[in-house]
N, C-alpha and C positions, 0 to 999 in steps of 0.2 A: 355111368354118368354121361358119357358121350352120347349114348343112345337116348337118354332123357332129354338132352339138349336138342338132339335131332328131332324128337317127337314134338317139342315145343315149337321149333322152327317150322315143322310140317303143319302143325295146327294153325300157326300164324299165317302161313302161306295160303292154306285153304280158306281161312277166314277172309283174308285180303281178296282172294279171287271171287269168293261168293258175294262180298259186299261191294266190290268194284273199286275199293281204295284200301290203302294200308294206313294203319294208325302210326303216328309219329309219337314216340314217347320222349318228350322234351323235358329236361330238368329246368324248371322255371327259376330256381334259385341261381343256378349257374348263368342262365341267360340274363336275369336281372342284375347279377353282379357285374357282368361284362358291359351291359348297357350303362349302368351307373358309373363304372370306371371310365368308360369312353366319354361320357358327358363331363366328368371331372377333368379328364386330360384335355379335352377340347376347351373347356372353360379356362384352365390354367394357361394353355397356349394363347388363347385370345387375350387374356389379361396381360400376359407378357408382351404380346405384340402391341397392345394399346399403350403400355408403359414405355416401350421402345419408341413408339411414335411420338409420345409426349416429350420424352427426353431429347429426341432429335430435333423437335420443334424448339425446345428450350435452347439447345446448343446453337441452332441456326439464328435465333433471335439474339443470343448473346454475341455471336460472331459478328452479326450485322451491326450491333451497337459498338463493338470494339473497332470495327472498320470505320464507322462514322466518326468516332472519337479520334482515331488515328489520322483520318483525313483532315479533320478540323485542327488538330495539333500541327500538322504539316503546313496548313494554310497560315496559321498564326506564326509559325516559325519563319516561313517565307516572307510574310508581311513585316515581321520584326527585323529580319535580316535586311530587307530592302530599306526600311526606315533608318537603320543604323549605318548602312554602308553605301548609300547612293546619294548623288546630288539630285535635288529636286526643287522645283519652284513651289512654295507653299502658298504664298499670298502675293499676287502681282501688284496690287494697289499699295500695300505697305512695304513692298520689296523685301519679303521674307523668303529665305531659302533654307533648305535642309542640306547639310553637308555631312559627310561620313564622320563618325565619331572619332576616328583616328586623326582626321584633319582638324577637328574641333579641339581635341586635346593638345595637338601640336601648336595651334594658334593660342590657346590659353597659356601654355607653358612658355611660349615666345613672349607674350605680353607680360 
């Protein structure tokens, strides 16, 4: 059996030398399988990366909206605090003033 294999290899070698090249015996089913598998894996990876990008874009826009709303709420809170707790001239012609709410409640209670 080893001698039979040696004869086949010897014939293959002689044929390769005489023709100037050696034949490659490629299993096309195996090569096709690995090519298709590689394409499927690359497609899955690209799809995953695309979804990760979209998700990160969504999170970024959501965070920006939250930050904008938070800043707006803080501005309203500061404005309301200022209106309720500071002295301020509202209308000079009619001599209208804004006084802190605690002071206003004390004046009403006193009257």
